[in-house]
N, C-alpha and C positions, 0 to 999 in steps of 0.2 A: 398492603404488602410491606413486609419489613425490609430494611436496607440490605441485610445479608442475602435475602432471597432475590431482591432486585439485582444485586451485584452478581449473584450466581447465574441468573437468567441472561444478563448482559454479557457475561463472559462466555456462556454457552452460545449465544447468538454470534459473538465475535469469532469463536472457534469455528462455527459453521461457515461463516463468511470466508475465513481463511482457507478452510477445506474446499469450499466451492471454487475459489480462485486458484488454489494449488492443484487440486486433483480433478475436479469436474470440468473446469473451464480454463486451463492454462493457455488456451488459444486466444482468449480475450486479451487484446493488447493494452498495455498501460496507457498508451496515447489515446485510445478510444475511451477507456475509463475516465481519463482526465477530461477529454473533450465533451463527453456526455454527462458525467457525474460530478466533475470538479475535484476528483481525487483519484489516486491510483495506488498500486501496491507500495510504491515508494512513500506515498503519504502515510499509508497505514504503518509502515515501518518507522517513519519519523515520529508519528504519534505514539507508538509503542515506546520508542526511545525516550521521548519527552515525558511520558508517564513514569518510566523507570527513574529518570533524573529527578522528577518531582518527589520521589520517594527515597532519594539518596542512593539509588542503585546505578552504578556505572554500567552502561551498555553502549558499545560502540555502534557506529552506523552499519558496519558490515555485519555485526552480530544481530542487530535488529532486522536487517534485511533478510538474513538467513532464516530467522524465525518466521517472517511473513511469506517468504518465497519457498520455504521448505528445502532449500539448498543454497549454496553460495550464489550470489547475484550473477556473477559472470557465467556460471553454469546455466542458470535459468535463461539468460539472454541468448546464449549459444543454442539452447534447445528450443526456445519458444518465440523469441522476438523476431518479428519480420520488419523489413524496411518500411519506414513511414513515407506516405505520399506527401507531395508539396501541400496539398489541401489539409491533410492531417497536421502537418507541422505548423501551418498558419493558424489553424484552429487552436492548436496547443498553446501557441504564444498568448492568445487571448485568454484561454482557460487558465493557464498558469498565472498570468498577471492578475486575473480576477479572483482566483481561489488560493493562491500560495504566496505570491509576491515576487519581488525581483529575484532573478537567478543569483545563486551564490557563486 
């Protein structure tokens, strides 16, 4: 497979992942994604922003989040985010430390 085709397939798979999280499963909480998978929608938006920066493209945190969430982050939180349990919060601290690093 040539590089251009591989890049096209990777981009298509990423678009499907974003569609799945935005449209099909907005009920899946970020804290559960992080606790189980070691990443969440915020991670995806950060990776998107970092990829843009690596190519000299300025993309702010809020802009990157809107691309991944399909709406402003505050709107998504208001529409979809539910309160986290103490167990989820404790698991998140571990998952974040192991997969992302210290909080900013």
